[in-house]
N, C-alpha and C positions, 0 to 999 in steps of 0.2 A: 754784269758778268753772271752767267748761269753756271751752276756747279753740277757736274756729272760725276757720280761715284761708280767706278767699275770694281766689282768684287770678283777677284780671280784673274790671274794673268797667264793662264795655262796655254796649251797648244792651240786651242780654238779662239783665243782672244787677240792674236797678233793683228789681223786685218781690222777687227773692230776698233782697237785702240789706235791704229794708224789712221783710220778714217776720222775718228774724233779729233785727233791732233791736227790733221790736215785741214779740217774745217773750223778749228777752234777760234782762230782770229776773226774770220768772217762772221761766224755765228755767235761770237762773244761767249765762248764756253771756257770753263776751267775744269780740267779733268784730273781727278784723283784716282790712281790705280792702286788698289789694295790687294795684297796677297800674303800668304803665310811666309813666302820667301821674298824678302826685301830685294835681294839681288835680281830675282826674276822680274819683279815689278819695275825696278830701275832699268833693266834691259829694254823693257817695252816703251818707256817714256823718254829714255836717254836724257838729254839736257833741255828738253822742250820748255819754252817759257810759259806755256799755258798748262803745265802738268806737274803733278807731284806723285812720287811713288812712296807708298807707306807699307810697313809691315803690320799685319793685323791678325788677331785671333778672333774669328767671328763668333766664338762661344763666350766672349767676355763683353763687358759693358762698352768696350771700345766701339763695337759695331753700332750701338745706339748713338754714340756721340757723332760718328762720322755721317750716319744717315740723317741726323738732325740738321747737318750743315749742307746737305745736297738738295738739289731741285728734282733730280731723278736718279734712280739707282738701276744699274744694269748688273744683274747677278749671273756670273759665269761659274758659280759654285756648283758642286754636285747637286742633283735634283732634290735629295732629301734635306738639303740645307736651306732651301728657298723659304720654307714656312716661317722660321724666326725672322728672316729678312723682311718678309711681307708684313709680319706683325709690327715690326719696328717702323716700316714705311707707313703703315696705317696710323700708328701712334703719332707720327710727325707729319702726316698728310703729304707724303712724297710719292711720286709716280714710281712704278717698278716695271722693268722689262726683263724677260727671261726667254731662253730658247727651249725650255723644258716643257714636258707635258704637264697639264694642270692636275695637281694632286687634289685629293679630297679636302685637305687642310686649306689650300689656296682657294679652291672653289667656294668654301664656306665663308670666305671673306667678301664675297661679291656685294652683298647689300651694304655692308659697312663701308667698303671702298667707294661704292656709288654715292652713299650719303655724304662721304667726306669729299666728294668731287675729284677723286684721283683715279688714274688709269693704271691697272695692273695688266699689261699686255704680255701674254704667255704664248708659247709655241710659235715663236717668231724667228727661228733660225733656218736651218735647211729642212730637216725631217725630224720633228715637225716645224713647219714654217713655210718655206718656199713651196712645198708640196701642197699645203692648204691654199695658198694664194693663187698659184697657177691653176689648180683644179677648179677653184671657185670662179675664176675668170671664165673658164670654158663652160662650167655648169650654168652660170648666170646667162651667158650668151646663148646657149642651147635653149634654155627655158624662154628667154626673150624671143627667140625665133619660133616658138611653138613646138619644140621637139620634146619627145618623151625618151628619157634615158633608161635603157634596159640593163646595162651593165657598166660598171666602172671599176677598173683595177688600176692601182697605183703602186709603183715599185721605186725604191731608191737604194743606192749603194755607195759607200765610200771605199774606194779601191786604190790600187796602185796603177799609174798610167802605163800604157803598153811599153813605152821606151824605158821604163824602170822596172818592168816586170821580169825579175830574174830569179824567181823561186816557183816551185810547182804549185803553190797555193794561189798565186796571183793576188797576194794580200800582204800588206804591211800596216802597222798601226798608225792611223792618222787622227784618232780620237781616243777617248778613255778605254784603255785595254781591258779593264775589268768588265765594262759593259759588253765588250765583244765576247769575252769568255762566258758570260752569263746570258747571252742573247737567247731569247726564245724559251726561257724556262717556265713561263706560264703558258697554259694552253691557248693556242691560237684559235680565234673565233671569226667566222665570216659567214656570208650568205651567198648561196649559189642556186640559181633557178628557184627562188623562193623557199629553199630549204636551208636551215641552219647547218653549218659544218664546224666540226671541232677537230683540231689536230693536237694531240698531247705531245709533250716535249720529246718523248722517245721515238716519235715518228716524224717530227717536224722537218728534219733535213733529208728525209726520204721522199717527201711529197713536194716536188718542185715543178715549176713551169718554166719552159724555155722561152726566153724573151730576146727578140732581135733588136739591137740598137744600131741604126745606120752608121756605117764607117767603123764600128767597134765590134760587131759580131754578136754571138750568142752569149747570154748570161743565164744563170739559174736564179729563179725567183722563188722565195719561200714566204709563207704567210707570216705576218707580223702582229703579235698581240691581239687586241680586240678591234676588229674592223667594224663590228656591228654598231658601236657607239657613234660612228661617223655618219650614219644615216641622218641623225639629227643635226650634226655639225654642218653637213653639206646640204641640208634641206632635201635629202633623197629618201624620204620616209618609207616609200613603197617600192623602192628599187629591187628588182629580183636578184641581182648579183652585185655584191660589193666586197672588194678585197684590197687590203693594203699589205705590202710586203717589202722584203729586203732583197737586193740583188748581190750576187757574187759571181765571179768568173766560173765557167763550167768546171766541174770537178771538185770545187771547194766543199760543197755541201756533203757529198758522199764521204770525203776524207774527214770532215768535221764529225760526221755521224759515228766514225770509229771512236773518237774521244768520248762522245756521248754514251755510246753503248758500253764502253769500258768503265764508265763512271768517273772519268777524269775531270769532268766539268761540275762535279758535285761540290756545293759550297755549304753543305749542311752539317759537316763534322770536321774535326781536326785530326791530323796525323801527328801525334805528339813527338815522335822521334825523327821527324822529317829531316832535320838538319844533318843527321848522321847517315842518311840513306843516299845511295846513288839513284839517279833517275831510273836506271835499269832495275834495281831492286824494288823501287817504288812501283814501276809498271808491272813487274811480275806479281806483285801483291794483288793486282786486280784481275789476273788471269786464273782460270779454274784450276790449272795444274802447273806444277813446277816444271821449268824447262830451261835449257841453256840456249836453245834456238828461239830467241824472242820474236824475231820477224815472222818466222813460220807460225809460231803460236798465236800471234795477233791476227795473222791472215786466216788461220783456221777458225779462230774465235769469231771473226767477222764473216767468214764464209766466202772469201775471195782468194784468187791465186796469189801466191807470195810475190810474184813479179808484176802484179797489177799496179797501174799508175797511182792508185789510191795509197798503196803501201809506200811508193816512192815519196809521196807527199808527207805521210805520217813519219817516215824515217828521216826525212829532211830536217825535222824539228829537233832531232837529237834526243827524242823522248826515251830512247833506250841506251843512252850514253852512260859511261861509268863516272861522270862528273857528280860531285856531291851536290845535293839540292841546296843546302845552306840556309834553309828557312825553318824556324822552330815553330811547332804548334800551328801548322798551316793546313788549310783545307786543300783537297785535290784541285779545286778550281784555282786557288792561289798559287799552288805549285806549277800547274800548267801555264798560268799567266807568266810566272817568273821565267819559265823556260822559253816561251814564245816571244817575250820581250827581247830576248837575246838574238833571235833569228828573224824577227819581223820588224826590226827597227828601220824607220825611214832614214836613209843616209842623206848627208847634206845636199847632194845634188839630185836626189830622187824627186820625182814629180808624182803627185797622186792624181786620182781621177774621181770625179763625182758623176754618177749616172742617175738620172731620174726619168721615169716614163709614166704617162697616163694613157690608158686604153679605154675608149668609150665605144659602146654599142648603143645606137639610138635610132628611133624612128623620127624622120623629119615631119614637118607640118603636113606633108602629103602622104604620110604613113609609109614612106619608103625607108627600108633598112639601110643604115649607114654605119661606118666604123671610122673612128678618128684616133690617131696616135699623136701624142705630143711628147717631145723628149728634150732633155737638157743634158749636155755633157760639158764639164768644166775641168780643165787640167791646171794643176797648181803651178806656181812659179818655182818653189823650192821647198825644203823641209820646214821652213819657218812660215812662209806665206803659202800655205797649202790650199788646194781647192776646197778642202773641208773648212779651213779657217775663213776663206773668202766667203763661202756660201752660208756659213753660220753667222759670221760677224757682220757682213754688209747689211742684211735685212734688219738686224738688231740696231745697228748704227742709224740706219735711215728712219726706222720707226721712232727711235729716240728723238731725232730731229723733228719729226712730224708732231710728236707730243709736245715738245718744248715750244714749238712755234704755233701751237694751238690749232693745228690742222686736223687733229683727231679730237673730236668733241665728246665721244662716248666715254663714260666712266664705269668703274666696276672691274670685275675680272673678265677679260676679253681674249678672244682669238682673232687673228688677222683674216677674217673671212668676209668682211664687208668691203664693197667696192671703194669706199673712201679711204680705206686702209691699203688694200692690195694693189690698187691701180698706181698710186704714186710710188710704192715700193718697187713693183715690177718694172715700171717705166724707168726708174733710176738704175735698177739692176741691169737693164739692157744696155745703158750707156757705159756700164762697167764690165761688160762682156759676159753677163749671165743671161743668155738668150735661149728661149725655147724655139724648137722647130715643130712644125705640124704637117701631117699628111693624112689624107683620107685613104684608107686601105682598100 
């Protein structure tokens, strides 16, 4: 019996845990699901004979004890908590799998993990994860065919499905709300026609590209973090244009930019008396002048008509209501998150939508210019088994199986960008309904 330790039983872990339990008998796995909430962990494992739910404080010695008993650890914890998990895995020579970007602390463990003969597979969820694997499959094929890639743009979005889209934002929370609120706060960097481009946070949601997804229509895409580093990851060292971005329904970015411009996404300071403030009073404190007509004042501040659809979206959130905030010593970003969690909650019968698209411009072996679009759309089952949970959890579960079965030989700190990793994962994902479509434009 091989022991799998899952750290974290939150909203993205449902499908992962379900897959592990479903295959536990055949694969001879015993699954321990650990979370700060014992009730949440118990809900995920139910009464399965090959699983145990435990309550754990990952900042105590308990973490070390449970890692020492595992053969592999899957960390679904917030990204900043992966480093101590990785250190403990290294200490006990245990494999580690995460869906998070590789931090500097994790990257620094590469040589030690390699020497210990263990695999630390990172960025193996949806984005990052499936985006890397599906892109590398195309890139490797184009290179094998003698093609020269001139431009690569990749976008991904976790949204609400059309049939559950009943608010003017086209958005509900399907993953960590705090990450949504703080999205894009570092300057986006990419390369376009051999020129470096930078978009600071205050302009990020105004510089968007319209992206068409067959059967789903147009979406707004905005640049995401540091695209430049992926030239090395993807082996595209001299590519003239490379951009990775995020997708939202049309209109979201312009409405979100109102919050950015007002300063409501600022997480750098606390409002000490927030618990006694109404949202309206709080909002008015960010406007240049005192006013009783808040909607008009916000429209004037942003420079749009008071009846613009953007204002409908902003006002839908209740950001100017007389309700008390009820949070003490909270940052503007925390207050905004608290309010949005009330109106962007995924209801039990709601379905979410994952959209991913890769856009390639290349010259074929005959120097003829070509364009290729590859896209993925996945609709979730319900509010528990969401498309987000499916597309994050399934590749994590599959790569765990590959590592335990010795099908992944490389050790150290890795990404899923080699064919012996991405091919079996993508092939199995297709059997589970996660299928890319391709067309030449």
